[in-house]
N, CA, C and O of each residue as an XYZ file, in Angstrom:
660
protein
N       2.584    -23.642    -12.672
C       1.948    -22.330    -12.792
C       1.420    -22.141    -14.213
O       1.915    -22.742    -15.166
N       0.409    -21.295    -14.323
C      -0.194    -21.015    -15.629
C       0.755    -20.189    -16.488
O       1.688    -19.559    -15.989
N       0.494    -20.208    -17.783
C       1.304    -19.419    -18.716
C       1.102    -17.926    -18.438
O      -0.013    -17.479    -18.168
N       2.174    -17.181    -18.505
C       2.124    -15.744    -18.245
C       1.841    -14.969    -19.516
O       2.114    -15.439    -20.621
N       1.288    -13.768    -19.347
C       1.172    -12.848    -20.482
C       2.567    -12.360    -20.846
O       2.957    -12.385    -22.014
N       3.312    -11.919    -19.847
C       4.679    -11.453    -20.049
C       5.665    -12.481    -19.544
O       5.279    -13.572    -19.124
N       6.939    -12.133    -19.585
C       7.991    -13.046    -19.170
C       8.798    -12.438    -18.039
O       9.135    -11.255    -18.078
N       9.111    -13.242    -17.032
C       9.979    -12.862    -15.925
C      11.358    -13.423    -16.240
O      11.569    -14.635    -16.206
N      12.300    -12.525    -16.547
C      13.618    -12.955    -17.016
C      14.744    -12.241    -16.284
O      14.592    -11.089    -15.878
N      15.877    -12.922    -16.114
C      17.061    -12.208    -15.647
C      17.550    -11.282    -16.762
O      17.203    -11.465    -17.929
N      18.352    -10.298    -16.394
C      18.777     -9.261    -17.330
C      19.415     -9.818    -18.605
O      19.077     -9.364    -19.698
N      20.305    -10.765    -18.498
C      20.981    -11.298    -19.686
C      20.008    -11.865    -20.702
O      20.135    -11.609    -21.899
N      19.034    -12.636    -20.231
C      18.033    -13.209    -21.135
C      17.143    -12.122    -21.724
O      16.789    -12.173    -22.902
N      16.785    -11.145    -20.909
C      15.971    -10.034    -21.410
C      16.694     -9.309    -22.536
O      16.094     -9.017    -23.570
N      17.967     -9.019    -22.347
C      18.731     -8.301    -23.379
C      18.786     -9.097    -24.685
O      18.713     -8.514    -25.767
N      18.912    -10.412    -24.592
C      18.901    -11.253    -25.801
C      17.546    -11.180    -26.508
O      17.490    -11.166    -27.737
N      16.460    -11.133    -25.741
C      15.121    -11.051    -26.342
C      14.871     -9.674    -26.973
O      14.201     -9.568    -28.000
N      15.414     -8.629    -26.350
C      15.184     -7.269    -26.855
C      16.031     -6.943    -28.082
O      15.625     -6.123    -28.906
N      17.190     -7.563    -28.218
C      18.124     -7.216    -29.288
C      17.480     -7.169    -30.675
O      17.645     -6.167    -31.371
N      16.757     -8.203    -31.111
C      16.180     -8.144    -32.461
C      15.012     -7.152    -32.592
O      14.568     -6.861    -33.702
N      14.526     -6.644    -31.474
C      13.393     -5.714    -31.502
C      13.833     -4.250    -31.599
O      13.053     -3.382    -31.993
N      15.077     -3.992    -31.240
C      15.574     -2.603    -31.221
C      15.467     -1.969    -32.601
O      15.823     -2.579    -33.609
N      14.978     -0.755    -32.630
C      14.820     -0.044    -33.891
C      13.540     -0.397    -34.630
O      13.107      0.342    -35.513
N      12.932     -1.526    -34.273
C      11.682     -1.946    -34.903
C      10.497     -1.700    -33.981
O       9.388     -1.432    -34.445
N      10.728     -1.790    -32.689
C       9.686     -1.613    -31.676
C      10.141     -0.570    -30.670
O      11.327     -0.483    -30.350
N       9.206      0.215    -30.175
C       9.509      1.215    -29.157
C       9.460      0.538    -27.784
O       8.427      0.001    -27.385
N      10.598      0.570    -27.062
C      10.721     -0.079    -25.756
C      10.478      0.945    -24.652
O      11.135      1.984    -24.584
N       9.517      0.623    -23.792
C       9.158      1.465    -22.648
C       9.631      0.753    -21.385
O       9.481     -0.462    -21.258
N      10.202      1.510    -20.455
C      10.675      0.944    -19.192
C      10.080      1.709    -18.029
O      10.011      2.938    -18.047
N       9.652      0.974    -17.019
C       9.291      1.550    -15.732
C       9.770      0.591    -14.662
O      10.217     -0.515    -14.964
N       9.679      1.010    -13.422
C      10.144      0.139    -12.340
C       9.389      0.447    -11.054
O       8.724      1.475    -10.928
N       9.511     -0.471    -10.112
C       8.907     -0.278     -8.806
C       8.989     -1.533     -7.963
O       9.527     -2.558     -8.382
N       8.439     -1.425     -6.755
C       8.397     -2.562     -5.835
C       7.218     -3.471     -6.145
O       7.347     -4.694     -6.075
N       6.078     -2.897     -6.486
C       4.868     -3.647     -6.814
C       4.582     -4.694     -5.742
O       4.405     -5.877     -6.033
N       4.543     -4.226     -4.492
C       4.417     -5.128     -3.356
C       3.024     -5.754     -3.260
O       2.893     -6.977     -3.319
N       2.008     -4.947     -3.115
C       0.626     -5.434     -3.175
C       0.019     -4.746     -4.392
O      -0.289     -3.555     -4.348
N      -0.149     -5.484     -5.458
C      -0.590     -4.880     -6.713
C      -2.061     -4.505     -6.616
O      -2.897     -5.303     -6.191
N      -2.362     -3.268     -7.021
C      -3.704     -2.712     -6.880
C      -4.110     -1.993     -8.162
O      -3.343     -1.941     -9.123
N      -5.310     -1.446     -8.169
C      -5.856     -0.789     -9.365
C      -4.950      0.326     -9.873
O      -4.837      0.523    -11.083
N      -4.315      1.044     -8.984
C      -3.402      2.104     -9.405
C      -2.254      1.567    -10.226
O      -1.876      2.157    -11.239
N      -1.694      0.444     -9.792
C      -0.609     -0.181    -10.551
C      -1.082     -0.600    -11.938
O      -0.416     -0.329    -12.937
N      -2.240     -1.267    -11.992
C      -2.732     -1.779    -13.273
C      -3.005     -0.641    -14.250
O      -2.645     -0.728    -15.424
N      -3.639      0.427    -13.768
C      -3.892      1.586    -14.634
C      -2.574      2.171    -15.134
O      -2.420      2.452    -16.323
N      -1.643      2.348    -14.232
C      -0.335      2.911    -14.571
C       0.370      2.066    -15.638
O       0.903      2.605    -16.608
N       0.371      0.743    -15.454
C       1.044     -0.139    -16.409
C       0.361     -0.118    -17.773
O       1.034     -0.164    -18.802
N      -0.963     -0.048    -17.788
C      -1.675      0.060    -19.063
C      -1.304      1.357    -19.776
O      -1.124      1.368    -20.994
N      -1.190      2.443    -19.026
C      -0.799      3.728    -19.612
C       0.638      3.666    -20.135
O       0.929      4.189    -21.211
N       1.529      3.032    -19.384
C       2.917      2.871    -19.836
C       2.955      2.119    -21.156
O       3.626      2.542    -22.097
N       2.248      1.021    -21.225
C       2.225      0.199    -22.447
C       1.723      1.012    -23.638
O       2.201      0.828    -24.758
N       0.773      1.899    -23.409
C       0.224      2.722    -24.482
C       1.223      3.693    -25.086
O       0.957      4.277    -26.136
N       2.366      3.874    -24.439
C       3.394      4.793    -24.937
C       4.330      4.148    -25.949
O       5.112      4.839    -26.602
N       4.254      2.830    -26.081
C       5.179      2.145    -26.991
C       4.675      0.766    -27.359
O       3.479      0.481    -27.298
N       5.619     -0.085    -27.743
C       5.285     -1.431    -28.202
C       5.608     -2.516    -27.178
O       4.855     -3.480    -27.032
N       6.712     -2.364    -26.476
C       7.195     -3.357    -25.526
C       7.329     -2.690    -24.164
O       8.033     -1.690    -24.028
N       6.651     -3.241    -23.149
C       6.767     -2.704    -21.796
C       7.632     -3.635    -20.951
O       7.307     -4.805    -20.750
N       8.741     -3.082    -20.463
C       9.647     -3.786    -19.565
C       9.483     -3.172    -18.182
O       9.586     -1.957    -18.018
N       9.228     -4.019    -17.187
C       9.058     -3.554    -15.813
C      10.208     -4.082    -14.967
O      10.378     -5.292    -14.816
N      10.993     -3.166    -14.420
C      12.031     -3.528    -13.467
C      11.390     -3.672    -12.100
O      10.620     -2.807    -11.682
N      11.699     -4.753    -11.399
C      11.096     -5.002    -10.088
C      12.194     -5.152     -9.037
O      13.131     -5.933     -9.204
N      12.058     -4.387     -7.951
C      13.033     -4.442     -6.871
C      13.065     -5.832     -6.240
O      12.023     -6.460     -6.052
N      14.255     -6.301     -5.917
C      14.402     -7.558     -5.180
C      13.879     -7.359     -3.755
O      13.662     -6.228     -3.318
N      13.683     -8.451     -3.047
C      13.229     -8.375     -1.656
C      14.217     -7.590     -0.795
O      13.811     -6.751      0.009
N      15.521     -7.861     -0.962
C      16.537     -7.144     -0.172
C      16.520     -5.654     -0.483
O      16.656     -4.829      0.420
N      16.356     -5.309     -1.736
C      16.293     -3.909     -2.133
C      15.109     -3.211     -1.459
O      15.248     -2.093     -0.963
N      13.956     -3.862     -1.440
C      12.779     -3.267     -0.797
C      13.004     -3.107      0.696
O      12.623     -2.084      1.266
N      13.610     -4.088      1.341
C      13.886     -3.965      2.779
C      14.767     -2.755      3.059
O      14.545     -2.030      4.029
N      15.764     -2.540      2.212
C      16.644     -1.376      2.408
C      15.870     -0.070      2.224
O      16.106      0.903      2.940
N      14.949     -0.053      1.265
C      14.207      1.176      0.960
C      13.029      1.436      1.890
O      12.752      2.585      2.235
N      12.329      0.371      2.301
C      11.054      0.540      2.991
C      11.018     -0.042      4.400
O      10.023      0.112      5.108
N      12.093     -0.708      4.812
C      12.138     -1.252      6.167
C      11.999     -2.759      6.203
O      11.626     -3.388      5.213
N      12.305     -3.329      7.358
C      12.375     -4.780      7.543
C      11.039     -5.499      7.370
O      11.024     -6.702      7.108
N       9.921     -4.793      7.510
C       8.619     -5.459      7.383
C       8.131     -5.556      5.944
O       7.056     -6.097      5.686
N       8.901     -5.046      5.029
C       8.540     -5.117      3.609
C       9.621     -5.899      2.877
O      10.763     -5.906      3.335
N       9.324     -6.546      1.784
C       8.025     -6.559      1.128
C       7.021     -7.464      1.856
O       7.402     -8.333      2.641
N       5.773     -7.245      1.585
C       4.714     -8.103      2.096
C       4.776     -9.434      1.326
O       4.717    -10.508      1.925
N       4.894     -9.348      0.020
C       4.951    -10.529     -0.848
C       6.359    -10.689     -1.411
O       7.003     -9.697     -1.755
N       6.845    -11.928     -1.509
C       8.197    -12.150     -2.039
C       8.266    -11.896     -3.549
O       7.251    -11.874     -4.245
N       9.485    -11.708     -4.021
C       9.745    -11.390     -5.422
C       9.020    -12.329     -6.382
O       8.382    -11.861     -7.325
N       9.100    -13.623     -6.169
C       8.500    -14.570     -7.111
C       6.998    -14.333     -7.273
O       6.473    -14.412     -8.383
N       6.311    -14.045     -6.173
C       4.864    -13.793     -6.245
C       4.570    -12.452     -6.917
O       3.653    -12.347     -7.730
N       5.349    -11.437     -6.574
C       5.140    -10.123     -7.188
C       5.383    -10.200     -8.690
O       4.625     -9.638     -9.480
N       6.451    -10.904     -9.080
C       6.777    -11.044    -10.501
C       5.711    -11.853    -11.233
O       5.377    -11.544    -12.377
N       5.180    -12.876    -10.589
C       4.126    -13.695    -11.203
C       2.890    -12.849    -11.504
O       2.323    -12.925    -12.593
N       2.486    -12.050    -10.536
C       1.305    -11.194    -10.744
C       1.586    -10.185    -11.853
O       0.769    -10.022    -12.759
N       2.721     -9.512    -11.793
C       3.067     -8.539    -12.833
C       3.097     -9.184    -14.213
O       2.599     -8.609    -15.181
N       3.678    -10.369    -14.305
C       3.791    -11.066    -15.585
C       2.431    -11.438    -16.163
O       2.308    -11.681    -17.363
N       1.426    -11.484    -15.319
C       0.085    -11.836    -15.772
C      -0.811    -10.634    -15.989
O      -2.013    -10.788    -16.205
N      -0.250     -9.450    -15.937
C      -0.950     -8.244    -16.364
C      -0.579     -8.088    -17.831
O       0.588     -7.866    -18.154
N      -1.540     -8.198    -18.704
C      -1.229     -8.327    -20.130
C      -0.594     -7.092    -20.768
O      -0.093     -7.176    -21.890
N      -0.603     -5.971    -20.092
C       0.119     -4.802    -20.605
C       1.633     -5.002    -20.473
O       2.411     -4.339    -21.160
N       2.042     -5.904    -19.603
C       3.459     -6.119    -19.293
C       4.030     -7.205    -20.199
O       3.508     -8.318    -20.262
N       5.107     -6.865    -20.898
C       5.776     -7.827    -21.780
C       6.917     -8.551    -21.069
O       7.098     -9.756    -21.248
N       7.677     -7.824    -20.270
C       8.815     -8.414    -19.578
C       8.910     -7.836    -18.176
O       8.634     -6.659    -17.947
N       9.309     -8.695    -17.242
C       9.603     -8.293    -15.869
C      11.033     -8.726    -15.597
O      11.401     -9.873    -15.850
N      11.835     -7.808    -15.082
C      13.246     -8.096    -14.815
C      13.580     -7.610    -13.402
O      13.307     -6.458    -13.064
N      14.169     -8.480    -12.576
C      14.502     -8.072    -11.211
C      15.805     -7.283    -11.160
O      16.665     -7.406    -12.032
N      15.924     -6.464    -10.107
C      17.208     -5.811     -9.856
C      17.460     -5.750     -8.361
O      16.535     -5.588     -7.565
N      18.737     -5.883     -7.989
C      19.161     -5.960     -6.586
C      19.487     -4.593     -5.982
O      19.374     -4.400     -4.771
N      19.890     -3.653     -6.827
C      20.304     -2.343     -6.331
C      19.086     -1.571     -5.810
O      17.943     -1.982     -6.011
N      19.347     -0.462     -5.148
C      18.252      0.364     -4.638
C      17.565      1.154     -5.748
O      16.409      1.551     -5.605
N      18.271      1.381     -6.850
C      17.686      2.083     -7.996
C      17.917      1.244     -9.256
O      18.793      0.379     -9.278
N      17.134      1.500    -10.296
C      17.312      0.743    -11.540
C      18.332      1.365    -12.490
O      18.312      1.071    -13.685
N      19.216      2.212    -11.987
C      20.142      2.936    -12.855
C      20.912      1.998    -13.793
O      20.944      2.220    -15.003
N      21.527      0.957    -13.237
C      22.314      0.030    -14.064
C      21.437     -0.735    -15.041
O      21.857     -1.025    -16.161
N      20.226     -1.061    -14.624
C      19.272     -1.748    -15.496
C      18.928     -0.871    -16.697
O      18.910     -1.344    -17.834
N      18.660      0.389    -16.444
C      18.326      1.341    -17.509
C      19.506      1.493    -18.468
O      19.326      1.563    -19.684
N      20.718      1.545    -17.903
C      21.920      1.672    -18.727
C      22.056      0.487    -19.680
O      22.477      0.656    -20.824
N      21.703     -0.704    -19.217
C      21.807     -1.914    -20.038
C      20.650     -2.046    -21.033
O      20.864     -2.406    -22.191
N      19.439     -1.757    -20.587
C      18.253     -1.950    -21.426
C      18.141     -0.878    -22.508
O      17.698     -1.158    -23.622
N      18.544      0.349    -22.177
C      18.474      1.476    -23.121
C      17.064      1.639    -23.709
O      16.881      1.539    -24.922
N      16.078      1.889    -22.850
C      14.711      2.044    -23.364
C      14.557      3.318    -24.190
O      15.300      4.285    -24.023
N      13.570      3.291    -25.083
C      13.234      4.495    -25.846
C      12.501      5.500    -24.964
O      12.635      6.712    -25.134
N      11.718      4.970    -24.014
C      10.927      5.808    -23.120
C      11.076      5.277    -21.700
O      10.921      4.081    -21.455
N      11.376      6.171    -20.775
C      11.463      5.869    -19.346
C      10.281      6.550    -18.680
O      10.049      7.739    -18.895
N       9.523      5.804    -17.866
C       8.295      6.338    -17.272
C       8.290      6.114    -15.768
O       8.738      5.077    -15.280
N       7.772      7.109    -15.037
C       7.509      6.988    -13.604
C       6.142      7.609    -13.333
O       5.563      8.281    -14.187
N       5.646      7.367    -12.129
C       4.354      7.901    -11.723
C       4.391      9.406    -11.547
O       5.455     10.015    -11.433
N       3.204      9.989    -11.527
C       3.063     11.438    -11.440
C       3.601     12.063    -10.171
O       3.738     13.284    -10.096
N       3.912     11.249     -9.165
C       4.484     11.790     -7.924
C       5.983     12.060     -8.064
O       6.604     12.590     -7.142
N       6.560     11.706     -9.194
C       7.990     11.926     -9.431
C       8.198     13.209    -10.220
O       7.544     13.435    -11.238
N       9.114     14.050     -9.744
C       9.555     15.215    -10.491
C      10.520     14.693    -11.560
O      11.415     13.905    -11.253
N      10.344     15.122    -12.802
C      11.182     14.642    -13.917
C      12.670     14.744    -13.572
O      13.444     13.851    -13.917
N      13.071     15.807    -12.906
C      14.483     16.010    -12.574
C      15.024     14.972    -11.595
O      16.238     14.800    -11.493
N      14.141     14.276    -10.870
C      14.570     13.280     -9.877
C      14.483     11.847    -10.398
O      14.819     10.915     -9.667
N      14.049     11.648    -11.617
C      13.870     10.298    -12.134
C      15.228      9.662    -12.429
O      16.009     10.165    -13.237
N      15.483      8.556    -11.758
C      16.737      7.823    -11.918
C      16.830      7.299    -13.347
O      15.899      6.670    -13.849
N      17.953      7.562    -13.990
C      18.192      7.103    -15.353
C      17.831      8.122    -16.415
O      18.063      7.898    -17.603
N      17.268      9.232    -15.992
C      16.886     10.284    -16.953
C      18.078     10.688    -17.814
O      17.958     10.820    -19.032
N      19.232     10.885    -17.171
C      20.433     11.304    -17.897
C      20.809     10.301    -18.984
O      21.212     10.688    -20.081
N      20.676      9.033    -18.681
C      21.024      7.987    -19.647
C      20.090      8.055    -20.853
O      20.545      8.136    -21.994
N      18.787      8.024    -20.594
C      17.793      7.963    -21.666
C      17.844      9.219    -22.536
O      17.768      9.126    -23.761
N      17.971     10.376    -21.918
C      18.029     11.618    -22.699
C      19.328     11.730    -23.488
O      19.368     12.421    -24.506
N      20.399     11.060    -23.035
C      21.698     11.151    -23.729
C      21.645     10.578    -25.140
O      22.428     10.990    -25.996
N      20.748      9.645    -25.399
C      20.632      9.079    -26.744
C      19.311      9.445    -27.417
O      18.894      8.798    -28.377
N      18.656     10.493    -26.901
C      17.451     11.006    -27.556
C      16.146     10.368    -27.113
O      15.100     10.626    -27.708
N      16.190      9.538    -26.077
C      14.967      8.934    -25.547
C      14.143      9.946    -24.760
O      14.599     11.053    -24.473
N      12.925      9.545    -24.417
C      12.015     10.415    -23.673
C      11.862      9.924    -22.237
O      11.925      8.726    -21.960
N      11.658     10.879    -21.332
C      11.378     10.584    -19.930
C      10.051     11.252    -19.602
O       9.897     12.463    -19.761
N       9.086     10.445    -19.140
C       7.724     10.932    -18.921
C       7.203     10.513    -17.558
O       7.712      9.576    -16.944
N       6.175     11.224    -17.093
C       5.441     10.799    -15.911
C       3.978     10.603    -16.292
O       3.468     11.216    -17.230
N       3.329      9.737    -15.543
C       1.908      9.451    -15.766
C       1.159      9.794    -14.485
O       1.505      9.299    -13.412
N       0.130     10.642    -14.591
C      -0.635     10.995    -13.390
C      -1.384      9.782    -12.834
O      -1.745      8.862    -13.567
N      -1.604      9.809    -11.523
C      -2.338      8.730    -10.881
C      -3.825      8.836    -11.171
O      -4.390      9.929    -11.162
N      -4.448      7.717    -11.425
C      -5.881      7.636    -11.643
C      -6.606      7.312    -10.341
O      -7.743      7.735    -10.130
N      -5.932      6.550     -9.464
C      -6.524      6.098     -8.207
C      -5.671      6.588     -7.047
O      -4.442      6.580     -7.123
N      -6.324      7.012     -5.979
C      -5.626      7.457     -4.774
C      -5.379      6.244     -3.879
O      -6.040      6.065     -2.856
N      -4.410      5.412     -4.287
C      -4.136      4.164     -3.577
C      -2.648      3.871     -3.653
O      -1.978      4.254     -4.612
N      -2.138      3.192     -2.638
C      -0.749      2.725     -2.624
C      -0.677      1.531     -1.695
O      -1.585      1.304     -0.896
N       0.395      0.770     -1.795
C       0.579     -0.363     -0.887
C       0.611      0.131      0.551
O       0.021     -0.495      1.432
N       1.289      1.243      0.798
C       1.366      1.791      2.150
C      -0.031      2.124      2.671
O      -0.344      1.833      3.825
N      -0.879      2.733      1.827
C      -2.244      3.053      2.255
C      -3.042      1.785      2.538
O      -3.838      1.751      3.477
N      -2.838      0.749      1.740
C      -3.541     -0.523      1.967
C      -3.121     -1.116      3.308
O      -3.967     -1.550      4.090
N      -1.816     -1.136      3.575
C      -1.313     -1.675      4.839
C      -1.874     -0.874      6.012
O      -2.306     -1.453      7.009
N      -1.871      0.438      5.898
C      -2.403      1.289      6.980
C      -3.884      1.031      7.207
O      -4.333      0.998      8.353
N      -4.641      0.850      6.151
C      -6.080      0.580      6.285
C      -6.315     -0.778      6.943
O      -7.219     -0.908      7.767
N      -5.531     -1.774      6.601
C      -5.644     -3.083      7.244
C      -5.340     -2.955      8.736
O      -6.056     -3.509      9.570
N      -4.291     -2.233      9.064
C      -3.943     -2.042     10.478
C      -5.054     -1.298     11.209
O      -5.401     -1.653     12.335
N      -5.609     -0.279     10.583
C      -6.679      0.504     11.204
C      -7.891     -0.380     11.480
O      -8.475     -0.329     12.563
N      -8.259     -1.184     10.498
C      -9.465     -2.012     10.617
C      -9.303     -3.197     11.566
O     -10.221     -3.528     12.317
N      -8.144     -3.827     11.528
C      -8.009     -5.103     12.219
C      -7.073     -5.090     13.422
O      -7.006     -6.061     14.175
N      -6.359     -4.001     13.595
C      -5.393     -3.968     14.703
C      -5.680     -2.840     15.667
O      -4.787     -2.373     16.374
N      -6.920     -2.405     15.696
C      -7.283     -1.364     16.651
C      -7.861     -0.148     15.964
O      -7.240      0.422     15.066
N      -9.010      0.237     16.369
C      -9.624      1.454     15.866
C     -10.568      1.258     14.692
O     -11.244      2.201     14.278
N     -10.625      0.049     14.151
C     -11.511     -0.205     13.011
C     -12.890     -0.643     13.443
O     -13.156     -0.774     14.637
N     -13.776     -0.874     12.478
C     -15.153     -1.297     12.772
C     -15.192     -2.670     13.394
O     -16.270     -3.177     13.704
């Protein structure tokens, strides 16, 4: 495979890489499934990166996505999703997590800024309590594009599985 812009690392290796950067660089964290990466994801990640120096993206494992979204998801396996994310140059690190939420990941990474999309109410953002406990910020970024993996899947079904042109 080609060289990545960012790095796909397990948590232990990520923490070792972040240690010398703490206090010198502002660490931003976001997370998601990133099943079929689209323009909305890329815009969102670029905006996240603009909030700090290092962007860490937590990515749900395949089992985690199945629990959250059903047996037919993810469309793409973790390795492919992580490869694409790692090659978006706004992304510095990609780290997988098995749980349904990134709470434990956030507790370990201790980002300066925690970010979610504009569809999240600040009060519902997982890990908010952790980040705010040490003076970090929790922010949302409005969507630039009206697109999601679910909408893409529905459009494919509409077009090719009945009712489309």
